[in-house]
C-alpha positions as CSV (number, residue, x, y, z in Angstrom):
1,M,197.9,16.9,-74.3
2,E,200.9,15.0,-75.3
3,L,204.1,16.3,-76.8
4,K,203.9,13.9,-79.7
5,L,201.0,15.8,-81.2
6,Y,203.3,18.6,-82.2
7,S,204.9,19.1,-85.4
8,S,205.9,22.6,-85.9
9,K,209.2,23.9,-86.7
10,S,209.9,25.6,-83.3
11,L,209.2,25.6,-79.6
12,S,210.5,27.4,-76.6
13,V,212.2,26.1,-73.7
14,K,212.3,28.3,-70.4
15,T,214.8,27.4,-67.7
16,E,215.6,30.4,-66.1
17,M,215.3,32.5,-69.6
18,M,213.4,31.5,-72.7
19,L,215.4,29.7,-75.2
20,S,214.4,28.3,-78.5
21,S,215.3,24.4,-79.7
22,S,214.4,22.5,-82.6
23,F,214.7,19.0,-81.5
24,L,210.7,18.8,-81.6
25,N,208.2,19.9,-84.3
26,S,204.9,21.4,-83.5
27,K,201.9,23.0,-85.6
28,H,201.7,25.4,-82.4
29,T,204.4,27.5,-80.8
30,V,204.5,26.1,-77.1
31,K,206.7,26.9,-74.2
32,L,208.5,24.0,-72.0
33,I,208.7,25.2,-68.5
34,P,210.6,23.0,-66.0
35,R,208.3,22.1,-62.9
36,L,210.3,21.0,-59.7
37,C,208.9,18.3,-57.5
38,S,210.6,16.6,-54.7
39,W,210.7,13.2,-57.1
40,R,211.6,14.8,-60.1
41,G,215.2,16.3,-60.8
42,I,217.2,18.7,-62.9
43,F,220.5,18.3,-64.6
44,P,222.8,21.1,-63.6
45,K,224.4,21.6,-66.9
46,A,221.2,22.2,-68.5
47,S,219.6,24.7,-65.9
48,C,222.2,27.4,-66.2
49,S,220.4,30.8,-66.8
50,R,223.3,31.9,-69.3
51,T,223.4,29.0,-71.5
52,S,223.9,29.9,-75.1
53,Q,221.9,28.8,-77.9
54,K,225.0,26.7,-79.0
55,A,225.1,25.0,-75.8
56,I,221.4,24.4,-75.7
57,N,221.5,23.0,-79.3
58,S,224.4,20.5,-78.2
59,I,222.2,18.9,-75.6
60,S,220.4,15.9,-77.0
61,H,216.6,15.3,-77.1
62,E,217.0,12.3,-74.5
63,N,219.3,14.6,-72.2
64,I,216.8,17.1,-72.0
65,L,213.8,14.7,-71.5
66,D,215.8,12.7,-69.0
67,S,216.9,15.9,-67.0
68,Y,213.8,18.1,-66.3
69,S,210.3,17.7,-65.2
70,Y,208.1,19.7,-67.8
71,K,204.8,21.3,-68.2
72,V,203.5,22.2,-71.6
73,Y,201.8,25.6,-72.4
74,R,199.9,26.3,-75.5
75,T,199.8,29.9,-76.9
76,N,196.4,30.6,-75.5
77,G,197.4,30.1,-72.1
78,S,196.2,26.6,-71.4
79,S,198.3,24.0,-70.3
80,S,198.6,20.3,-70.3
81,K,199.7,18.1,-67.3
82,M,202.5,16.2,-69.0
83,Y,205.5,15.7,-66.8
84,I,208.9,13.8,-67.4
85,K,210.6,12.2,-64.5
86,D,214.3,12.8,-63.9
87,K,216.4,9.7,-63.6
88,R,219.5,11.7,-62.2
89,V,217.7,12.6,-58.8
90,L,217.9,10.0,-56.0
91,D,214.4,8.6,-55.0
92,A,213.5,10.2,-52.0
93,I,210.2,11.3,-49.9
94,D,209.5,14.6,-48.3
95,D,209.5,14.9,-44.3
96,I,207.2,17.3,-42.6
97,Y,210.1,19.6,-42.0
98,D,210.8,20.8,-45.5
99,G,213.6,18.0,-45.9
100,V,213.9,14.7,-47.9
101,V,214.5,11.3,-46.8
102,V,216.5,9.1,-49.3
103,I,215.0,5.6,-50.0
104,P,217.8,3.3,-49.2
105,E,216.3,0.4,-51.1
106,R,216.6,2.4,-54.2
107,L,220.2,3.7,-54.0
108,P,222.4,2.8,-57.0
109,S,225.3,0.2,-56.2
110,N,227.7,1.7,-58.7
111,P,229.9,4.3,-57.1
112,N,230.3,6.6,-60.1
113,V,226.5,6.4,-60.9
114,F,225.8,7.3,-57.1
115,A,228.4,10.3,-57.1
116,S,226.9,11.6,-60.3
117,M,223.3,11.2,-58.7
118,L,223.9,12.6,-55.3
119,R,225.4,16.0,-56.6
120,S,222.6,16.4,-59.1
121,S,220.1,15.7,-56.0
122,I,221.7,18.3,-53.9
123,C,221.4,20.9,-56.7
124,H,217.9,19.7,-57.1
125,W,216.6,20.0,-53.7
126,K,218.8,23.3,-53.1
127,I,216.6,24.9,-56.1
128,E,213.6,23.3,-54.4
129,G,214.2,25.1,-51.1
130,K,214.7,21.9,-49.3
131,K,216.5,22.0,-45.7
132,G,217.8,18.8,-44.5
133,I,218.7,15.5,-46.2
134,W,218.8,12.1,-44.6
135,L,220.7,9.6,-46.1
136,K,220.6,6.0,-44.7
137,L,223.4,3.8,-46.3
138,P,223.0,0.1,-45.6
139,V,226.0,-2.1,-44.5
140,E,226.0,-3.8,-47.9
141,K,226.7,-0.3,-49.6
142,C,229.2,1.0,-47.3
143,G,231.6,1.9,-50.1
144,L,229.1,4.7,-50.7
145,V,230.1,6.4,-47.4
146,P,233.5,8.0,-48.5
147,I,231.5,9.6,-51.5
148,A,228.8,10.9,-49.5
149,V,231.4,12.5,-47.0
150,Q,233.2,14.1,-49.9
151,E,230.1,15.9,-51.0
152,G,229.6,17.4,-47.7
153,F,227.3,14.7,-45.7
154,K,228.0,14.6,-41.8
155,Y,227.7,11.3,-39.7
156,H,224.5,11.2,-37.5
157,H,224.5,7.8,-35.9
158,A,225.0,4.3,-36.9
159,E,223.3,0.9,-36.0
160,R,224.3,-2.9,-36.8
161,S,222.7,-2.6,-40.4
162,Y,223.4,1.0,-41.6
163,I,225.0,4.1,-41.1
164,M,222.6,7.5,-41.2
165,M,224.2,10.6,-42.8
166,T,222.9,14.0,-43.0
167,Y,223.3,17.4,-45.2
168,W,221.8,20.8,-44.3
169,I,221.3,22.8,-47.4
170,P,220.5,26.4,-45.8
171,D,223.3,28.9,-44.6
172,G,223.4,29.3,-41.0
173,P,223.5,26.5,-38.2
174,C,222.3,23.1,-38.8
175,L,218.8,22.6,-37.2
176,L,218.7,18.9,-37.8
177,P,217.8,17.2,-34.4
178,S,221.1,15.3,-33.1
179,N,221.6,11.7,-32.2
180,A,220.0,9.9,-29.2
181,S,221.7,11.8,-26.2
182,H,221.0,9.2,-23.4
183,Q,221.0,5.7,-22.6
184,V,218.3,4.3,-20.2
185,G,218.6,1.9,-17.5
186,I,216.5,0.1,-14.9
187,G,216.9,-1.3,-11.4
188,G,214.4,-3.7,-9.9
189,F,213.7,-3.5,-6.1
190,V,211.7,-6.8,-5.4
191,I,210.9,-7.6,-1.9
192,N,208.8,-10.6,-0.5
193,E,206.3,-11.1,2.2
194,K,209.2,-12.1,4.5
195,N,210.7,-8.6,4.1
196,E,213.4,-10.2,2.0
197,V,215.1,-8.2,-1.0
198,L,215.9,-9.9,-4.2
199,V,219.6,-9.5,-4.7
200,V,222.6,-10.3,-6.9
201,Q,226.2,-10.3,-7.2
202,E,227.7,-9.5,-10.8
203,K,230.4,-11.4,-12.5
204,H,231.8,-8.3,-13.9
205,C,231.9,-5.1,-11.9
206,A,234.1,-2.2,-10.8
207,P,236.7,-3.2,-8.3
208,A,235.0,-0.8,-5.6
209,L,232.0,-2.9,-5.9
210,L,233.2,-6.4,-5.5
211,G,231.4,-8.1,-2.9
212,L,228.1,-5.7,-3.2
213,W,224.4,-7.4,-3.2
214,K,222.7,-5.3,-5.1
215,M,219.2,-5.0,-7.0
216,P,219.1,-6.6,-10.6
217,T,219.7,-3.8,-13.0
218,G,220.2,-3.5,-16.8
219,F,219.5,-1.4,-19.8
220,I,216.3,-0.8,-21.6
221,L,215.9,-2.2,-25.0
222,E,215.0,-0.6,-28.4
223,S,211.3,0.1,-28.5
224,E,210.9,-1.5,-24.8
225,E,208.7,0.2,-22.2
226,I,210.5,1.0,-18.6
227,Y,207.9,-1.0,-16.6
228,T,208.4,-4.2,-19.0
229,G,212.2,-3.9,-19.1
230,A,212.4,-3.8,-15.4
231,V,210.3,-7.0,-15.3
232,R,212.4,-8.5,-18.0
233,E,215.8,-7.9,-16.4
234,V,214.8,-9.4,-13.2
235,K,213.5,-12.3,-14.9
236,E,216.7,-12.8,-17.0
237,E,219.1,-12.5,-14.1
238,T,217.2,-14.2,-11.2
239,G,214.5,-16.2,-13.0
240,I,212.0,-14.6,-10.6
241,D,208.6,-13.5,-12.2
242,T,207.6,-10.0,-11.1
243,E,204.6,-7.4,-11.4
244,F,205.6,-4.0,-11.8
245,V,204.3,-1.7,-9.3
246,E,205.8,2.0,-9.5
247,V,208.8,3.9,-10.6
248,V,210.0,5.2,-7.1
249,A,212.9,7.6,-8.4
250,F,215.2,8.0,-11.2
251,R,218.9,9.3,-11.5
252,H,220.1,11.5,-14.2
253,A,223.9,11.4,-15.0
254,Q,226.2,12.9,-17.4
255,N,229.2,11.6,-19.5
256,V,228.5,8.1,-18.4
257,S,229.3,6.0,-21.7
258,F,230.7,7.3,-24.8
259,E,229.8,10.9,-23.7
260,K,226.4,9.9,-23.6
261,S,224.0,10.9,-20.5
262,D,222.3,8.0,-18.4
263,L,218.7,8.1,-17.0
264,F,218.4,5.2,-14.4
265,F,215.1,4.3,-13.3
266,I,214.5,2.5,-9.8
267,C,211.3,0.2,-10.1
268,M,209.2,-1.3,-7.1
269,L,208.3,-4.7,-8.2
270,R,206.0,-7.5,-6.6
271,P,207.5,-11.0,-6.9
272,L,205.3,-13.7,-8.2
273,S,207.6,-16.6,-7.9
274,T,210.3,-17.7,-5.2
275,Q,212.5,-20.2,-7.0
276,I,215.9,-18.4,-8.3
277,V,217.5,-19.6,-11.5
278,V,220.7,-17.5,-11.8
279,D,222.1,-16.2,-15.2
280,D,225.5,-17.6,-15.6
281,H,226.6,-15.3,-18.2
282,E,226.2,-12.1,-16.0
283,I,225.4,-12.9,-12.5
284,Q,227.9,-14.7,-10.0
285,A,225.0,-15.4,-7.3
286,A,221.4,-14.3,-6.4
287,K,219.4,-14.9,-3.2
288,W,216.8,-13.5,-1.0
289,M,218.5,-11.2,1.6
290,P,216.6,-9.9,4.5
291,L,216.1,-6.1,4.3
292,D,218.0,-5.1,7.4
293,E,221.0,-7.1,6.2
294,F,220.7,-5.5,2.8
295,V,220.7,-1.9,4.3
296,E,223.6,-2.3,6.5
297,Q,226.0,-3.4,4.0
298,P,229.2,-0.9,4.0
299,L,229.2,-0.2,0.4
300,I,225.3,0.9,1.0
301,Q,225.8,3.0,3.8
302,G,229.2,4.5,2.5
303,D,227.5,5.7,-0.9
304,S,225.1,8.8,-0.5
305,M,223.3,7.7,-3.9
306,F,222.8,3.9,-2.8
307,K,221.8,4.9,0.9
308,K,219.3,7.3,-0.6
309,I,217.8,4.9,-3.0
310,V,217.4,2.2,-0.3
311,E,215.8,5.0,1.9
312,I,213.1,5.9,-0.7
313,C,212.4,1.9,-1.3
314,I,211.9,1.4,2.4
315,A,209.6,4.7,2.6
316,R,207.5,3.2,-0.2
317,I,207.2,0.0,1.8
318,K,206.0,1.8,4.9
319,K,203.6,3.8,2.5
320,C,205.0,7.2,3.6
321,Y,206.1,7.9,-0.1
322,C,204.2,7.3,-3.5
323,G,206.0,6.4,-6.7
324,L,204.8,7.0,-10.1
325,S,202.5,4.2,-11.7
326,V,202.2,3.6,-15.6
327,H,199.1,4.9,-17.5
328,Q,198.7,4.1,-21.1
329,L,197.3,7.0,-23.2
330,V,196.9,8.0,-26.7
331,S,197.8,11.7,-27.6
332,K,196.3,13.4,-30.6
333,F,199.8,14.9,-31.6
334,D,201.0,11.8,-32.9
335,G,198.0,9.0,-32.5
336,K,200.2,6.7,-30.8
337,L,199.8,4.7,-27.4
338,S,202.3,6.0,-25.0
339,S,203.0,5.3,-21.2
340,L,202.7,8.3,-18.8
341,Y,204.0,7.7,-15.2
342,F,202.3,9.8,-12.6
343,N,200.7,9.3,-9.1
344,I,197.4,10.7,-7.9
345,V,196.5,10.7,-4.2
346,E,192.8,11.0,-3.9
347,D,192.3,10.7,-0.1
348,R,194.6,13.5,1.7
349,D,194.6,11.5,4.8
350,S,196.3,8.5,3.0
351,N,199.7,7.2,4.4
352,C,200.9,7.3,0.8
353,Q,202.0,10.7,0.0
354,A,204.7,12.3,-2.2
355,R,207.2,14.4,-0.3
């Protein structure tokens, strides 16, 4: 049922109380009841339950139609499905936690328009009972950041192309997840058939580590698997192609970089080539070093962490220790392919047993 079919002298508008208006005519008395949806908005000045008749009459037809989503009810109780979209609420989608995610591509560029729409949106989402608001501001719209801060948004995290901000609507502590708390590093222990270990000396290192020959190390990239990251880092630093075997251990440390924690995975790799090509940007030198010579380095013997890592790797070589191999599995929880690292020793008499 379209609103244009009405031609009576009056209709009733219900916000939080029934009000009368005469901006439309109809042959039947009807009620317009605001319907709140995640993509529809409500203009705060038109939603006050104490608004007087004079105030209602002062609101133009266009303003009301711009500010509410309506459902039209006939006097016999039946209703149409006519809705009007609010132009004063930021375009957003619902998340599965009763929150909303603002669509960054549809953000207004004008700061004044953004400020007005942001205030109206917060009001609208409060009425809807939403909890968290995620606001992603691209670099090209960084001028909107101070406005969001003024309205109560908090910094969540930043990447090269955007800053993510959040707003928690309910009273009480914010339950939105925090930013990533860890960085992930890998070390590649590569040993060939001659019992030689692939080692490097870095161009830039702490003074205490000068002269140390160490395994190639690096950070996992965004959306990169641990096992592929280990293979990539070894290739980048030394030019050696390798095959992932197992994760033999990992270290967990706190407050390593910018108050973030650090997970460092030591991976056993099998070499597939022998010719070393050094990365001139990060690596001073690289070579194949006899295992005994590698182990006896003063910096290895004098550091309990380095020493234990080497002992674990040697135990794995001697098949008296088993690491974790990678297995690709799909979970019904998210429907995505994931890597699960685990070890199964089927033969109890096997020499490869975890301790």
